[in-house]
Steps between C-alpha positions, in 0.01 A plus 500: 500500500461235770860371477636852507288588804595182686866557425482859621323398821758229577800711403389812688382306807834327541684827444292674767613247764835676564313823570333327797795456736312282750361268232839463332659428839240233579559330162877506549459347847270229358695410186850639565668772297582260214149351494342846501723618211435181303127533546514869413693427181274211398177692553646810331603297198156333483330842513735642239443202269121546525539871430714440189274223367182695571628824354645319194165333430318830521744661255470229236125419526290751302203645680601386849680821598305820437686819414412776745702773325737529207833644611674735256809367321742712706409298814653189347826688440493621859445142622798374295713772657384438854555127481876532470552648847237259637708204376821647643331556837358145495856364465628745764265344756710183494855632453683699768581826328506873553184517284321272749628702796398832345149384411441306822236262367560464126252213458212716612625792289520262201144375552368856533672611176401176316134527610477872423656451155254225416200692635606792281525289184209256542130576521353150517320369811754225576785751493319744724425223752850349489717811496271705720500226767878459493561876508269533802680210674846647430398838644348341811795269546747788471311682776510184708871441434580847622286450813657158576852609397522185283820456302390299195630167366870578554465645848772759564747359243671780310773522241743783428643360178393663176508150349178415679330813366620421145379141539157616620461735202632245248273219623206743518560604137526134397176418679333799333620378155391145572146612595484745208608258231364168627367472856198728479369315194553156656376580853223750425407427143563855387808560283668832568707513182413351158 
């Protein structure tokens, strides 16, 4: 649980920096925009790596992750269904498209759907800590984004071509299939399909 907790602290702390306009500004003045973004990416990746390793260990080590409640089978089906739009929205965060424009902040929407789906389908302590923390962060960050009028990773870039929308959906479906058939087992230690 220690690796998971350390990863969450690092990941959430670095992601709370943009919500503090003065702190972010001071860091940009000290390190430059490129230096700030590089440090943000490096620390985010380190936190994410600790989260994945810590959560994976808790899923594959018997007795280290107590079950708080046993979700009914239908919750797993709901999670499978919810993850498809979450993956499409994740892709939309990085591709100028009408989907991105309509949603506004698709990354945060993706995290909220992803975390909610996993909270619904998992009753173990590690899942409650991980997905509950990330859901709370995504809700708080969305409130902060609205208050700051932040534009997200692409700024105000938009696209009017349907090609971009099709590409977002196609890549989102491919990412969903990759995680379903291979990625979840490798990264998390829990196969989703036999």
